Backbone bond lengths (Angstrom), bond angles and torsions (degrees), N, CA, C in turn:
res aa  C-N    CA-C-N  psi(-1)  N-CA   C-N-CA  omega(-1)  CA-C   N-CA-C  phi
1 X - - - 1.459 - - 1.526 111.50 -
2 X 1.336 117.55 -40.56 1.459 121.01 -179.48 1.525 111.17 -63.89
3 X 1.317 117.22 -39.49 1.459 120.47 178.76 1.521 109.71 -66.64
4 X 1.331 117.24 -38.67 1.459 120.10 178.06 1.527 111.02 -61.16
5 X 1.313 117.29 -38.96 1.461 120.67 178.94 1.525 109.86 -64.17
6 X 1.319 117.07 -43.63 1.473 121.73 178.22 1.528 110.00 -61.88
7 X 1.317 116.84 -45.71 1.466 120.88 179.42 1.523 111.63 -63.86
8 X 1.339 116.90 -39.12 1.466 120.15 177.68 1.525 111.04 -64.51
9 X 1.322 115.64 -42.12 1.465 119.41 177.96 1.526 110.89 -61.49
10 X 1.307 116.92 -45.05 1.466 120.63 -179.80 1.525 110.14 -64.27
11 X 1.322 117.83 -46.37 1.469 121.11 -179.43 1.525 111.10 -62.63
12 X 1.314 116.32 -43.51 1.466 120.45 179.93 1.519 110.51 -65.05
13 X 1.322 116.31 -46.97 1.465 120.70 -179.74 1.527 110.78 -62.97
14 X 1.312 116.33 -42.26 1.468 119.28 -179.80 1.532 110.48 -58.75
15 X 1.311 116.64 -46.39 1.469 120.78 -179.55 1.528 111.26 -65.14
16 X 1.307 117.22 -48.07 1.467 120.19 -177.73 1.524 112.25 -68.01
17 X 1.327 117.19 -42.88 1.468 120.31 179.52 1.524 110.13 -61.28
18 X 1.317 116.57 -43.98 1.460 120.04 -177.78 1.530 111.14 -68.34
19 X 1.322 115.64 -40.08 1.469 120.55 -177.72 1.525 112.23 -71.08
20 X 1.333 116.64 -41.62 1.468 119.57 -170.25 1.518 114.68 -121.40
21 X 1.311 117.66 -15.06 1.459 120.67 -177.65 1.513 110.80 106.15
22 X 1.305 115.52 148.20 1.464 122.29 -176.87 1.521 111.42 -63.55
23 X 1.317 115.83 -46.31 1.465 119.37 -172.35 1.519 114.26 -72.73
24 X 1.325 117.71 -16.35 1.470 119.50 -178.21 1.528 112.74 -90.67
25 X 1.319 117.17 -9.65 1.462 121.36 -176.91 1.524 108.86 -104.44
26 X 1.322 116.13 123.67 1.459 120.70 -179.27 1.519 112.58 -98.05
27 X 1.315 115.52 166.41 1.466 121.80 -179.79 1.528 110.78 -60.50
28 X 1.312 117.95 -41.50 1.469 120.46 -179.40 1.519 111.08 -59.53
29 X 1.318 117.03 -42.89 1.463 120.25 178.93 1.529 110.58 -66.18
30 X 1.310 117.11 -40.15 1.471 120.73 178.42 1.523 110.80 -61.39
31 X 1.303 115.77 -43.69 1.464 121.01 179.71 1.527 110.27 -64.27
32 X 1.321 116.16 -48.30 1.467 120.19 -178.48 1.527 111.48 -63.54
33 X 1.308 117.30 -46.47 1.470 121.08 -176.08 1.527 111.81 -69.03
34 X 1.323 116.74 -35.94 1.472 120.03 -178.86 1.520 112.20 -78.96
35 X 1.338 117.02 -20.83 1.458 120.48 -177.21 1.514 112.75 77.28
36 X 1.311 116.73 16.86 1.463 122.61 179.87 1.525 107.93 -100.41
37 X 1.284 117.15 141.37 1.457 121.01 179.46 1.522 112.77 -71.31
38 X 1.315 115.14 157.04 1.468 121.24 -179.96 1.538 111.03 -58.11
39 X 1.321 116.57 -43.23 1.470 119.26 -179.75 1.527 110.34 -63.10
40 X 1.305 116.16 -38.92 1.468 120.40 178.17 1.528 110.87 -65.01
41 X 1.335 115.85 -40.38 1.470 119.10 176.97 1.525 109.50 -55.02
42 X 1.326 115.63 -52.24 1.468 119.80 -175.43 1.535 113.00 -73.75
43 X 1.307 117.33 -16.27 1.461 120.51 173.47 1.538 109.52 -71.10
44 X 1.321 115.98 -33.22 1.467 120.76 -177.83 1.523 113.53 -95.37
45 X 1.314 116.81 -31.18 1.464 121.03 -176.12 1.514 109.10 -138.20
46 X 1.321 116.71 128.60 1.456 118.59 -178.38 1.527 112.96 -81.67
47 X 1.350 115.66 -7.16 1.465 119.67 178.67 1.527 109.58 -164.57
48 X 1.312 114.99 170.25 1.458 119.43 174.93 1.525 109.72 -64.11
49 X 1.322 116.95 -38.11 1.470 120.20 178.50 1.524 111.39 -58.74
50 X 1.323 116.86 -40.09 1.472 119.75 178.58 1.525 110.43 -62.76
51 X 1.319 116.72 -37.72 1.462 120.55 176.56 1.530 110.45 -68.08
52 X 1.314 117.99 -42.50 1.468 121.74 177.00 1.523 109.61 -55.77
53 X 1.318 117.15 -45.02 1.464 121.46 -179.00 1.527 111.33 -65.37
54 X 1.313 116.46 -39.77 1.477 119.99 177.32 1.526 110.51 -64.61
55 X 1.319 116.59 -40.57 1.471 120.89 178.54 1.528 109.86 -63.20
56 X 1.320 117.24 -46.27 1.469 119.99 -179.55 1.525 111.60 -63.97
57 X 1.310 117.24 -39.73 1.475 119.98 178.03 1.535 110.64 -64.91
58 X 1.321 116.05 -42.22 1.462 121.44 177.80 1.526 110.17 -62.00
59 X 1.313 116.27 -48.94 1.481 120.77 -179.66 1.528 110.52 -63.70
60 X 1.311 117.34 -35.26 1.462 121.89 177.61 1.528 110.60 -59.71
61 X 1.314 116.11 -47.99 1.473 119.84 179.70 1.522 111.29 -59.30
62 X 1.314 116.29 -45.24 1.459 120.86 -178.41 1.528 110.84 -67.39
63 X 1.317 117.02 -44.89 1.465 121.08 -177.20 1.526 111.46 -64.85
64 X 1.335 116.98 -43.08 1.465 119.18 -179.78 1.524 111.43 -68.56
65 X 1.326 116.74 -38.94 1.473 119.90 177.14 1.527 109.76 -64.27
66 X 1.316 117.24 -39.14 1.461 121.52 178.67 1.526 110.70 -65.76
67 X 1.316 117.05 -41.66 1.464 120.86 177.08 1.522 110.66 -61.40
68 X 1.328 116.44 -47.64 1.470 121.04 179.23 1.530 110.67 -60.06
69 X 1.332 116.77 -45.73 1.467 120.89 -179.51 1.526 110.73 -64.66
70 X 1.322 116.46 -41.82 1.458 120.41 179.12 1.513 112.41 -64.01
71 X 1.323 116.49 -40.44 1.465 120.22 177.35 1.525 110.74 -66.03
72 X 1.319 116.63 -40.44 1.465 120.41 178.40 1.535 110.24 -63.14
73 X 1.319 116.72 -39.64 1.466 120.75 179.20 1.522 111.20 -67.55
74 X 1.336 116.98 -26.47 1.465 122.36 177.03 1.520 111.07 -94.24
75 X 1.339 116.24 19.19 1.464 121.90 -177.60 1.522 111.87 54.41
76 X 1.316 115.90 36.47 1.458 122.94 -179.33 1.528 112.09 53.13
77 X 1.320 116.18 35.92 1.463 121.62 176.56 1.519 109.03 -58.27
78 X 1.309 115.74 137.47 1.458 119.85 -179.22 1.519 112.31 -58.20
79 X 1.313 116.33 -39.71 1.460 120.10 -179.16 1.523 111.84 -92.44
80 X 1.331 116.74 -3.02 1.454 121.61 179.51 1.508 113.44 -61.30
81 X 1.326 117.10 -23.56 1.459 120.35 179.11 1.532 109.65 -59.62
82 X 1.328 117.33 -33.27 1.463 120.19 179.74 1.527 111.10 -72.98
83 X 1.324 116.74 -32.20 1.470 120.19 175.17 1.524 110.42 -68.50
84 X 1.327 115.97 -38.31 1.469 121.20 178.58 1.524 110.05 -63.08
85 X 1.327 116.74 -46.57 1.470 118.31 -178.55 1.523 111.31 -71.05
86 X 1.328 117.51 -31.01 1.476 119.98 178.75 1.521 110.81 -61.17
87 X 1.337 116.65 -34.18 1.467 119.45 178.38 1.518 110.56 -59.44
88 X 1.314 117.12 -44.79 1.466 121.10 -179.15 1.522 111.48 -74.07
89 X 1.322 116.49 -44.98 1.459 120.72 -176.11 1.519 111.94 -65.48
90 X 1.317 117.15 -23.31 1.450 121.45 -178.83 1.518 114.75 -84.01
91 X 1.323 117.19 -3.72 1.467 119.83 -178.81 1.530 110.45 -75.64
92 X 1.328 115.29 146.48 1.463 121.57 -176.01 1.535 113.07 -58.62
93 X 1.327 117.27 -30.64 1.466 119.86 -177.02 1.527 113.01 -90.96
94 X 1.329 118.37 11.50 1.473 121.43 -177.78 1.519 110.47 -64.63
95 X 1.322 115.24 123.99 1.459 122.25 -179.87 1.518 110.58 -128.43
96 X 1.327 115.89 27.60 1.451 120.17 179.29 1.512 110.98 98.99
97 X 1.294 115.16 -176.95 1.461 121.88 178.80 1.526 108.75 -81.57
98 X 1.311 116.77 123.91 1.464 121.00 -179.10 1.526 111.83 -58.73
99 X 1.328 116.63 -31.56 1.464 120.39 -177.99 1.527 111.21 -77.12
100 X 1.312 117.07 -40.38 1.469 119.65 174.30 1.525 108.99 -64.36
101 X 1.324 116.92 -44.54 1.460 120.73 178.96 1.531 110.65 -57.50
102 X 1.328 116.75 -42.98 1.466 120.67 -179.64 1.530 111.09 -65.33
103 X 1.332 116.87 -40.47 1.471 119.28 178.52 1.521 110.91 -63.05
104 X 1.325 116.22 -41.00 1.460 120.10 179.70 1.528 110.21 -64.66
105 X 1.322 116.36 -44.70 1.468 119.07 -178.42 1.527 112.16 -69.20
106 X 1.328 116.73 -35.51 1.466 119.53 -179.86 1.518 110.40 -69.57
107 X 1.314 116.68 -38.51 1.464 124.59 178.43 1.533 113.96 64.06
108 X 1.292 119.10 -32.30 1.462 123.11 -178.27 1.532 109.77 -86.80
109 X 1.310 116.13 109.48 1.471 120.87 -178.61 1.531 112.27 -61.84
110 X 1.288 117.97 -19.51 1.458 121.58 179.74 1.526 113.73 -90.84
111 X 1.318 117.04 -1.40 1.461 119.79 -176.32 1.519 111.60 -76.70
112 X 1.316 115.07 159.01 1.471 121.21 176.51 1.528 110.50 -64.19
113 X 1.304 117.27 -36.62 1.464 121.13 177.95 1.521 110.02 -59.43
114 X 1.317 116.60 -48.10 1.462 121.14 179.45 1.527 110.00 -63.61
115 X 1.311 117.70 -41.91 1.465 121.14 -179.07 1.529 111.25 -61.24
116 X 1.323 117.30 -45.07 1.469 121.06 -179.71 1.531 109.98 -64.32
117 X 1.327 116.77 -44.30 1.472 120.75 -179.86 1.527 110.47 -64.87
118 X 1.305 117.37 -41.70 1.466 121.20 178.14 1.522 110.55 -63.42
119 X 1.305 117.14 -42.57 1.468 120.72 179.68 1.529 110.74 -61.68
120 X 1.326 117.06 -35.33 1.469 119.91 176.11 1.526 109.85 -60.06
121 X 1.322 116.42 -47.72 1.468 120.24 -179.99 1.523 110.87 -62.10
122 X 1.316 117.24 -40.10 1.470 120.42 178.66 1.526 111.22 -66.31
123 X 1.324 116.87 -35.70 1.471 120.55 176.90 1.527 110.28 -65.53
124 X 1.327 117.08 -39.99 1.469 120.01 175.82 1.521 110.36 -61.06
125 X 1.316 116.57 -43.50 1.461 120.79 178.94 1.520 110.25 -59.73
126 X 1.324 117.62 -41.58 1.474 120.27 178.96 1.525 111.37 -63.30
127 X 1.320 116.90 -40.32 1.472 120.55 178.45 1.526 109.71 -64.22
128 X 1.312 116.63 -47.86 1.465 120.65 -179.98 1.528 109.98 -62.44
129 X 1.325 117.34 -42.47 1.467 120.93 179.05 1.521 111.14 -60.32
130 X 1.313 116.82 -39.81 1.464 120.50 178.90 1.532 110.90 -62.09
131 X 1.321 115.95 -44.96 1.472 120.00 179.23 1.527 110.16 -63.54
132 X 1.330 116.48 -43.31 1.463 119.91 178.69 1.525 111.36 -62.86
133 X 1.310 115.92 -43.29 1.468 120.46 179.46 1.526 111.05 -63.17
134 X 1.326 116.64 -41.96 1.468 120.13 178.79 1.530 111.31 -62.15
135 X 1.344 115.81 -27.01 1.459 120.13 178.84 1.532 111.98 -89.13
136 X 1.322 116.70 0.74 1.459 120.65 175.61 1.508 116.05 90.94
137 X 1.322 117.30 17.65 1.462 120.02 179.10 1.521 110.70 -93.65
138 X 1.335 113.98 136.22 1.449 119.82 178.86 1.522 107.22 -142.55
139 X 1.292 122.36 142.04 1.464 126.42 -4.68 1.530 111.04 -76.25
140 X 1.283 115.27 118.07 1.457 120.36 -173.90 1.530 112.76 -67.36
141 X 1.326 118.22 -35.31 1.462 119.68 -179.00 1.532 110.37 -65.71
142 X 1.306 116.70 -43.78 1.460 120.53 179.75 1.531 110.75 -62.46
143 X 1.308 116.96 -44.70 1.459 121.38 178.92 1.532 110.91 -66.43
144 X 1.323 116.71 -38.48 1.472 120.43 177.20 1.528 110.31 -62.63
145 X 1.316 117.28 -38.56 1.474 120.47 176.09 1.528 110.34 -63.41
146 X 1.341 116.90 -39.03 1.464 120.32 176.37 1.526 110.51 -63.20
147 X 1.340 117.10 -44.08 1.460 121.18 178.04 1.523 110.32 -60.13
148 X 1.332 117.21 -43.52 1.460 120.38 -179.20 1.516 110.86 -63.82
149 X 1.316 116.77 -38.45 1.455 120.51 177.45 1.534 110.30 -62.91
150 X 1.319 116.59 -41.29 1.467 120.89 176.22 1.529 111.11 -63.98
151 X 1.319 116.42 -41.48 1.470 120.98 178.91 1.525 110.70 -62.55
152 X 1.330 116.06 -48.35 1.463 119.43 -179.71 1.529 111.26 -63.67
153 X 1.322 117.06 -37.55 1.461 120.28 176.15 1.516 111.94 -66.00
154 X 1.335 116.25 -36.87 1.462 120.48 178.78 1.529 110.93 -63.01
155 X 1.321 117.02 -33.21 1.473 120.99 176.65 1.522 109.30 -55.91
156 X 1.313 115.13 -51.18 1.464 118.94 -177.73 1.522 111.27 -66.73
157 X 1.329 116.27 -37.20 1.456 119.76 178.39 1.520 112.45 -63.14
158 X 1.321 116.29 -42.22 1.467 120.49 178.64 1.527 109.81 -63.81
159 X 1.311 117.00 -42.52 1.470 119.65 178.39 1.529 110.99 -63.80
160 X 1.324 115.98 -40.56 1.461 120.64 -178.98 1.531 111.46 -68.61
161 X 1.333 116.82 -46.02 1.467 121.41 -172.45 1.524 113.78 -90.06
162 X 1.332 116.85 -25.99 1.461 119.86 -178.92 1.517 113.66 76.71
163 X 1.338 116.17 19.19 1.462 120.56 177.26 1.535 108.81 -149.10
164 X 1.321 116.47 176.59 1.468 121.45 -174.64 1.526 114.17 -90.95
165 X 1.306 118.13 5.06 1.457 120.33 -179.52 1.538 112.71 -55.52
166 X 1.331 119.88 -39.37 1.466 118.73 177.73 1.542 113.58 -61.39
167 X 1.319 117.47 -32.03 1.472 119.91 176.95 1.521 109.23 -67.45
168 X 1.322 117.03 -42.43 1.467 120.64 178.56 1.527 111.07 -63.88
169 X 1.319 117.24 -39.25 1.472 120.70 177.20 1.516 110.36 -65.62
170 X 1.327 116.97 -41.75 1.477 119.98 177.90 1.525 110.04 -61.87
171 X 1.314 116.74 -40.47 1.470 121.44 178.31 1.531 110.54 -62.72
172 X 1.310 117.07 -42.11 1.465 121.02 178.62 1.531 111.54 -64.38
173 X 1.303 116.36 -41.05 1.469 120.38 177.52 1.527 109.57 -63.35
174 X 1.328 116.20 -44.72 1.472 120.36 178.88 1.524 110.76 -60.22
175 X 1.325 116.91 -40.17 1.469 120.61 179.51 1.523 110.85 -61.54
176 X 1.332 116.69 -36.07 1.464 119.82 178.60 1.527 112.11 -70.76
177 X 1.314 117.36 -24.41 1.468 120.20 177.99 1.536 112.14 -75.33
178 X 1.313 116.74 -30.06 1.474 120.54 -172.53 1.516 114.78 -62.61
179 X 1.322 121.26 -50.72 1.462 119.18 -173.80 1.527 113.72 -60.93
180 X 1.317 116.94 -33.62 1.466 119.71 -178.83 1.514 112.32 -68.15
181 X 1.311 117.87 -25.65 1.456 120.69 -173.83 1.521 113.28 -105.88
182 X 1.308 118.04 4.30 1.476 121.55 -178.75 1.521 109.02 -65.33
183 X 1.354 116.11 133.14 1.460 119.91 178.76 1.496 111.04 -102.63
């Protein structure tokens, strides 16, 4: 039962934070919406920040597993990463990257929230670098950083335009980077 309460809190917080933003959702609303008692909340999390960190860690695991699975389904295609992100960005409830959103709301680059969100981006870069390296591209880390920059830019483009055209443009730009760096 205690684990279920923790999972409910994380699921509720993840949905509310993503939908409305971390700073606009209070502990009372989280408790009421999740159906978990106040004492149970504080048994699992000593603060709202602790819950934010748990949500980001949970979302990190899911997002990275989804990226890996999507790349595997695309036969680890170098440009397949853009197809994987297009699937998510094209959903009706897309409100941007939860990790970018968290960094913006945290504002403090030294905060734990920022550190967790940054580590997620670095983990994505490592995954992309591995795929690039397996395809014979070098320097794979530098190119993976370029891909991540295109991905993060595509997030903002999709939010601005309300369609997936920015993802397709990012994919086209990435394709132009590949031939020059082939080893």
